[in-house]
N, CA, C and O of each residue as an XYZ file, in Angstrom:
512
protein
N       8.922     16.599    -19.511
C       8.694     18.007    -19.286
C       9.672     18.835    -20.107
O       9.285     19.859    -20.671
N      10.912     18.422    -20.185
C      11.936     19.206    -20.874
C      11.768     19.190    -22.389
O      12.238     20.106    -23.063
N      11.115     18.181    -22.935
C      10.986     18.078    -24.391
C       9.847     18.917    -24.948
O       9.833     19.216    -26.142
N       8.891     19.303    -24.109
C       7.730     20.031    -24.592
C       6.715     19.122    -25.262
O       5.755     19.608    -25.860
N       6.909     17.794    -25.174
C       6.002     16.832    -25.775
C       5.118     16.216    -24.694
O       5.432     16.313    -23.508
N       4.021     15.586    -25.093
C       3.180     14.918    -24.117
C       2.755     13.560    -24.635
O       2.789     13.299    -25.837
N       2.354     12.694    -23.711
C       1.926     11.333    -24.038
C       0.412     11.262    -24.054
O      -0.265     11.964    -23.304
N      -0.110     10.402    -24.921
C      -1.542     10.206    -25.032
C      -1.815      8.712    -25.116
O      -1.150      8.000    -25.869
N      -2.791      8.230    -24.347
C      -3.149      6.819    -24.374
C      -3.844      6.409    -25.656
O      -3.989      5.214    -25.916
N      -4.281      7.373    -26.470
C      -4.887      7.138    -27.782
C      -6.087      6.195    -27.696
O      -6.318      5.389    -28.598
N      -6.848      6.302    -26.607
C      -8.040      5.487    -26.453
C      -7.799      4.090    -25.926
O      -8.751      3.347    -25.685
N      -6.542      3.719    -25.742
C      -6.221      2.386    -25.227
C      -6.198      2.440    -23.703
O      -5.715      3.412    -23.123
N      -6.713      1.412    -23.061
C      -6.810      1.445    -21.600
C      -6.219      0.228    -20.905
O      -6.262      0.160    -19.677
N      -5.675     -0.726    -21.631
C      -5.116     -1.921    -21.013
C      -3.715     -1.694    -20.467
O      -2.983     -0.830    -20.950
N      -3.345     -2.480    -19.449
C      -1.984     -2.416    -18.927
C      -1.009     -2.785    -20.033
O      -1.207     -3.780    -20.730
N       0.040     -1.989    -20.200
C       1.074     -2.281    -21.182
C       0.747     -1.823    -22.593
O       1.550     -2.027    -23.503
N      -0.432     -1.198    -22.800
C      -0.775     -0.697    -24.135
C       0.192      0.403    -24.568
O       0.736      1.133    -23.740
N       0.393      0.506    -25.869
C       1.243      1.554    -26.426
C       0.551      2.908    -26.291
O      -0.675      2.986    -26.209
N       1.343      3.960    -26.269
C       0.790      5.314    -26.231
C       1.463      6.138    -27.330
O       2.461      5.710    -27.909
N       0.919      7.305    -27.609
C       1.477      8.183    -28.638
C       2.129      9.402    -28.025
O       1.797      9.795    -26.906
N       3.048      9.999    -28.746
C       3.727     11.205    -28.291
C       3.371     12.331    -29.248
O       3.429     12.150    -30.465
N       3.005     13.488    -28.715
C       2.531     14.595    -29.517
C       3.267     15.881    -29.153
O       3.848     16.007    -28.074
N       3.225     16.820    -30.076
C       3.817     18.134    -29.823
C       2.998     18.855    -28.753
O       1.832     18.528    -28.533
N       3.603     19.821    -28.099
C       2.949     20.565    -27.037
C       1.673     21.239    -27.536
O       1.601     21.696    -28.677
N       0.691     21.289    -26.678
C      -0.586     21.920    -26.987
C      -1.184     22.443    -25.696
O      -0.722     22.083    -24.613
N      -2.174     23.263    -25.785
C      -2.861     23.753    -24.589
C      -4.096     22.913    -24.279
O      -4.841     23.232    -23.352
N      -4.325     21.837    -25.045
C      -5.477     20.984    -24.825
C      -5.416     20.363    -23.429
O      -4.330     20.093    -22.917
N      -6.568     20.139    -22.819
C      -6.649     19.592    -21.465
C      -5.961     18.233    -21.346
O      -5.469     17.900    -20.267
N      -5.910     17.433    -22.421
C      -5.255     16.126    -22.369
C      -3.761     16.223    -22.090
O      -3.156     15.254    -21.629
N      -3.170     17.356    -22.356
C      -1.726     17.488    -22.139
C      -1.403     18.109    -20.789
O      -0.232     18.357    -20.499
N      -2.393     18.367    -19.964
C      -2.175     19.061    -18.697
C      -2.223     18.091    -17.527
O      -3.133     18.159    -16.700
N      -1.264     17.200    -17.451
C      -1.136     16.260    -16.354
C       0.343     16.040    -16.078
O       1.189     16.419    -16.889
N       0.658     15.438    -14.954
C       2.056     15.189    -14.623
C       2.175     13.864    -13.878
O       1.196     13.370    -13.319
N       3.371     13.293    -13.874
C       3.655     12.065    -13.137
C       4.073     12.430    -11.723
O       4.825     13.382    -11.511
N       3.581     11.669    -10.761
C       3.893     11.922     -9.368
C       4.463     10.645     -8.777
O       3.873      9.576     -8.928
N       5.591     10.742     -8.115
C       6.220      9.591     -7.481
C       5.558      9.311     -6.143
O       5.305     10.235     -5.370
N       5.272      8.019     -5.858
C       4.726      7.630     -4.565
C       5.584      6.524     -3.986
O       6.309      5.847     -4.714
N       5.504      6.340     -2.681
C       6.261      5.284     -2.013
C       5.583      3.950     -2.247
O       4.358      3.852     -2.165
N       6.358      2.933     -2.535
C       5.823      1.595     -2.757
C       5.127      1.091     -1.504
O       5.582      1.348     -0.390
N       4.019      0.370     -1.685
C       3.294     -0.165     -0.533
C       4.054     -1.273      0.168
O       3.696     -1.649      1.284
N       5.082     -1.798     -0.451
C       5.855     -2.851      0.172
C       6.908     -2.330      1.127
O       7.579     -3.117      1.794
N       7.067     -1.008      1.205
C       8.082     -0.426      2.066
C       7.448      0.090      3.349
O       6.258      0.401      3.385
N       8.248      0.179      4.393
C       7.766      0.747      5.641
C       7.571      2.243      5.492
O       8.334      2.910      4.794
N       6.552      2.764      6.147
C       6.355      4.201      6.240
C       6.616      4.531      7.687
O       5.750      4.350      8.543
N       7.806      5.015      7.959
C       8.224      5.137      9.343
C       9.292      6.197      9.464
O      10.049      6.437      8.524
N       9.356      6.837     10.629
C      10.391      7.840     10.829
C      11.615      7.261     11.517
O      12.647      7.930     11.575
N      11.540      6.052     12.037
C      12.655      5.476     12.779
C      13.172      4.175     12.179
O      13.871      3.427     12.863
N      12.854      3.890     10.939
C      13.242      2.640     10.280
C      12.827      1.414     11.082
O      13.544      0.414     11.113
N      11.675      1.491     11.727
C      11.129      0.331     12.422
C      10.845     -0.741     11.386
O      10.651     -0.438     10.208
N      10.819     -1.978     11.816
C      10.623     -3.057     10.856
C       9.398     -3.867     11.229
O       9.410     -4.619     12.203
N       8.354     -3.711     10.456
C       7.116     -4.448     10.653
C       7.243     -5.790      9.948
O       7.624     -5.846      8.779
N       6.927     -6.868     10.653
C       6.995     -8.213     10.077
C       5.594     -8.784      9.966
O       4.811     -8.716     10.914
N       5.277     -9.351      8.803
C       4.008    -10.039      8.582
C       4.330    -11.412      8.009
O       5.056    -11.532      7.022
N       3.780    -12.450      8.644
C       4.041    -13.803      8.151
C       2.854    -14.701      8.446
O       2.109    -14.408      9.382
N       2.638    -15.757      7.718
C       3.306    -16.044      6.444
C       2.831    -15.058      5.373
O       1.706    -14.561      5.424
N       3.670    -14.796      4.445
C       3.336    -13.899      3.337
C       3.988    -14.455      2.085
O       5.196    -14.301      1.906
N       3.225    -15.093      1.218
C       1.775    -15.061      1.076
C       1.057    -15.857      2.158
O       1.573    -16.838      2.694
N      -0.157    -15.394      2.459
C      -0.997    -16.006      3.477
C      -2.096    -16.831      2.820
O      -2.537    -16.534      1.710
N      -2.526    -17.862      3.519
C      -3.627    -18.695      3.027
C      -4.945    -18.136      3.566
O      -5.198    -18.186      4.769
N      -5.770    -17.613      2.686
C      -7.117    -17.204      3.050
C      -7.237    -16.105      4.082
O      -8.322    -15.930      4.636
N      -6.210    -15.367      4.370
C      -6.304    -14.256      5.308
C      -5.846    -14.559      6.722
O      -6.103    -13.772      7.633
N      -5.167    -15.695      6.926
C      -4.639    -16.038      8.247
C      -3.156    -15.672      8.280
O      -2.343    -16.272      7.576
N      -2.805    -14.655      9.128
C      -1.420    -14.191      9.201
C      -1.147    -13.562     10.560
O      -2.070    -13.282     11.325
N       0.124    -13.345     10.847
C       0.564    -12.759     12.108
C       1.308    -11.464     11.839
O       2.121    -11.383     10.918
N       1.028    -10.458     12.641
C       1.773     -9.201     12.612
C       2.706     -9.239     13.814
O       2.251     -9.354     14.952
N       4.011     -9.143     13.567
C       5.012     -9.216     14.634
C       5.549     -7.817     14.907
O       6.171     -7.203     14.039
N       5.309     -7.319     16.104
C       5.752     -5.985     16.517
C       6.876     -6.056     17.540
O       7.190     -5.055     18.185
N       7.486     -7.228     17.696
C       8.546     -7.420     18.677
C       9.683     -6.428     18.424
O      10.179     -6.312     17.304
N      10.084     -5.724     19.468
C      11.206     -4.795     19.365
C      10.841     -3.418     18.856
O      11.718     -2.563     18.733
N       9.586     -3.176     18.559
C       9.163     -1.860     18.094
C       8.622     -1.087     19.291
O       7.703     -1.541     19.972
N       9.204      0.090     19.539
C       8.751      0.911     20.654
C       7.409      1.525     20.304
O       7.228      2.105     19.234
N       6.459      1.381     21.241
C       5.133      1.925     20.996
C       4.436      2.187     22.308
O       4.871      1.741     23.370
N       3.349      2.916     22.211
C       2.483      3.148     23.370
C       1.764      1.838     23.688
O       2.136      0.791     23.157
N       0.778      1.876     24.514
C       0.072      0.676     24.952
C      -0.805      0.040     23.890
O      -1.273     -1.082     24.081
N      -1.041      0.714     22.788
C      -1.964      0.182     21.787
C      -1.447      0.451     20.373
O      -0.629      1.344     20.150
N      -1.941     -0.340     19.432
C      -1.697     -0.090     18.006
C      -3.022     -0.249     17.275
O      -3.885     -1.028     17.679
N      -3.162      0.495     16.207
C      -4.329      0.393     15.353
C      -3.902     -0.349     14.091
O      -2.941      0.047     13.431
N      -4.615     -1.428     13.753
C      -4.316     -2.227     12.566
C      -5.417     -1.994     11.544
O      -6.603     -2.116     11.851
N      -5.008     -1.656     10.318
C      -5.947     -1.463      9.220
C      -5.517     -2.325      8.050
O      -4.323     -2.474      7.791
N      -6.481     -2.894      7.340
C      -6.203     -3.677      6.140
C      -7.005     -3.055      5.002
O      -8.210     -2.827      5.115
N      -6.299     -2.787      3.895
C      -6.903     -2.163      2.722
C      -6.818     -3.112      1.533
O      -5.829     -3.824      1.360
N      -7.867     -3.112      0.720
C      -7.808     -3.851     -0.539
C      -6.871     -3.120     -1.481
O      -6.484     -1.980     -1.225
N      -6.506     -3.785     -2.577
C      -5.554     -3.199     -3.518
C      -6.078     -1.909     -4.141
O      -5.290     -1.064     -4.566
N      -7.409     -1.745     -4.201
C      -7.961     -0.517     -4.768
C      -8.246      0.538     -3.707
O      -8.950      1.510     -3.978
N      -7.703      0.359     -2.493
C      -7.734      1.399     -1.469
C      -8.935      1.399     -0.543
O      -9.117      2.355      0.211
N      -9.757      0.369     -0.571
C     -10.927      0.307      0.307
C     -10.533     -0.340      1.634
O      -9.974     -1.436      1.661
N     -10.834      0.357      2.737
C     -10.534     -0.198      4.064
C     -11.509     -1.339      4.335
O     -12.724     -1.147      4.305
N     -10.963     -2.534      4.601
C     -11.821     -3.688      4.831
C     -11.726     -4.215      6.261
O     -12.494     -5.096      6.648
N     -10.787     -3.682      7.049
C     -10.648     -4.125      8.437
C      -9.958     -3.029      9.225
O      -9.028     -2.385      8.739
N     -10.431     -2.821     10.468
C      -9.766     -1.900     11.387
C     -10.047     -2.348     12.803
O     -11.190     -2.632     13.160
N      -8.991     -2.410     13.619
C      -9.143     -2.837     15.011
C      -7.985     -2.256     15.821
O      -6.881     -2.088     15.304
N      -8.241     -1.954     17.083
C      -7.201     -1.477     17.993
C      -6.833     -2.613     18.942
O      -7.707     -3.293     19.481
N      -5.527     -2.812     19.138
C      -5.030     -3.876     20.002
C      -4.190     -3.264     21.113
O      -3.399     -2.352     20.869
N      -4.359     -3.757     22.316
C      -3.650     -3.252     23.492
C      -2.441     -4.118     23.821
O      -2.566     -5.338     23.924
N      -1.278     -3.506     23.987
C      -0.084     -4.120     24.539
C       0.290     -5.505     24.041
O       0.434     -6.427     24.843
N       0.449     -5.669     22.748
C       0.823     -6.978     22.195
C       2.068     -6.856     21.336
O       2.270     -5.851     20.654
N       2.912     -7.903     21.377
C       4.057     -7.977     20.466
C       3.685     -8.688     19.173
O       4.262     -8.418     18.120
N       2.705     -9.610     19.256
C       2.258    -10.346     18.071
C       0.744    -10.324     18.016
O       0.064    -10.500     19.028
N       0.224    -10.102     16.810
C      -1.220    -10.075     16.598
C      -1.543    -11.120     15.544
O      -1.090    -11.028     14.403
N      -2.329    -12.112     15.936
C      -2.750    -13.158     15.007
C      -4.103    -12.772     14.428
O      -5.052    -12.527     15.172
N      -4.194    -12.718     13.110
C      -5.439    -12.376     12.443
C      -5.892    -13.530     11.566
O      -5.081    -14.219     10.949
N      -7.170    -13.722     11.524
C      -7.762    -14.710     10.635
C      -8.960    -14.036      9.974
O     -10.098    -14.187     10.419
N      -8.687    -13.294      8.910
C      -9.713    -12.527      8.215
C     -10.219    -13.304      7.010
O      -9.495    -14.117      6.434
N     -11.431    -13.057      6.644
C     -11.996    -13.678      5.449
C     -11.637    -12.808      4.246
O     -12.380    -11.895      3.887
N     -10.488    -13.101      3.626
C      -9.995    -12.301      2.501
C      -9.984    -13.128      1.227
O      -9.606    -14.300      1.239
N     -10.394    -12.520      0.146
C     -10.301    -13.160     -1.166
C      -8.856    -13.160     -1.627
O      -8.039    -12.396     -1.115
N      -8.536    -14.009     -2.587
C      -7.195    -14.007     -3.168
C      -6.894    -12.621     -3.717
O      -7.752    -11.986     -4.329
N      -5.660    -12.153     -3.491
C      -5.284    -10.846     -3.995
C      -4.184    -10.220     -3.174
O      -3.537    -10.877     -2.359
N      -3.983     -8.932     -3.406
C      -2.936     -8.167     -2.728
C      -3.605     -7.134     -1.833
O      -4.546     -6.457     -2.246
N      -3.111     -7.020     -0.601
C      -3.666     -6.122      0.389
C      -2.549     -5.281      1.003
O      -1.373     -5.636      0.921
N      -2.930     -4.176      1.610
C      -1.999     -3.337      2.350
C      -2.379     -3.435      3.816
O      -3.517     -3.148      4.190
N      -1.417     -3.844      4.655
C      -1.631     -3.914      6.096
C      -0.895     -2.732      6.713
O       0.316     -2.590      6.541
N      -1.627     -1.887      7.429
C      -1.035     -0.694      8.035
C      -1.193     -0.770      9.551
O      -2.273     -1.069     10.062
N      -0.106     -0.497     10.256
C      -0.106     -0.463     11.713
C       0.246      0.954     12.136
O       1.234      1.524     11.673
N      -0.582      1.526     13.031
C      -0.389      2.910     13.475
C      -0.296      2.966     14.988
O      -0.964      2.215     15.699
N       0.548      3.871     15.463
C       0.682      4.150     16.879
C       0.968      5.640     16.983
O       1.309      6.263     15.977
N       0.844      6.215     18.130
C       1.017      7.661     18.286
C       2.223      8.203     17.525
O       3.363      8.013     17.951
N       1.979      8.873     16.407
C       3.040      9.549     15.679
C       3.741      8.748     14.607
O       4.546      9.323     13.875
N       3.493      7.464     14.465
C       4.135      6.710     13.397
C       3.159      5.723     12.774
O       2.157      5.337     13.377
N       3.480      5.336     11.565
C       2.717      4.288     10.895
C       3.658      3.490     10.014
O       4.645      4.011      9.495
N       3.335      2.220      9.857
C       4.122      1.321      8.998
C       3.146      0.523      8.166
O       2.021      0.254      8.588
N       3.589      0.145      6.978
C       2.711     -0.667      6.140
C       3.534     -1.707      5.397
O       4.720     -1.522      5.126
N       2.864     -2.805      5.079
C       3.471     -3.884      4.298
C       2.427     -4.432      3.348
O       1.228     -4.412      3.626
N       2.907     -4.915      2.233
C       2.037     -5.577      1.280
C       1.826     -7.017      1.734
O       2.769     -7.685      2.158
N       0.591     -7.489      1.643
C       0.249     -8.864      1.991
C      -0.411     -9.511      0.784
O      -1.359     -8.966      0.220
N       0.090    -10.668      0.393
C      -0.518    -11.447     -0.680
C      -1.311    -12.580     -0.081
O      -0.805    -13.320      0.764
N      -2.556    -12.725     -0.512
C      -3.424    -13.797     -0.022
C      -3.667    -14.777     -1.144
O      -4.082    -14.396     -2.239
N      -3.402    -16.059     -0.864
C      -3.593    -17.125     -1.860
C      -4.930    -17.796     -1.663
O      -5.273    -18.717     -2.404
């Protein structure tokens, strides 16, 4: 932003491809900005609660969510998202410290999110 220059992918679309740097212009290609987001591997929580998922990596979608020691209401909502943000599982569980899941998941990286009144936590899950 401070240099007045902008980056252009120059028609390349692969991960790690080189890009070009150009002088400032009013063209629409130069009107974008970088936005910082929180890593999916970190907890999203107001009280530094610690969500545990194991085994991670998981074999074929069989894993346990450990909520031991986390203060919560009588229920939690569990959601699983594919790496491209599509919700592939959602279920509400009543009064449990551990939730055993056996989902039919393809190999890849998933986001497991646990929600309860006023807080949510997420962890990255790798499926082998």
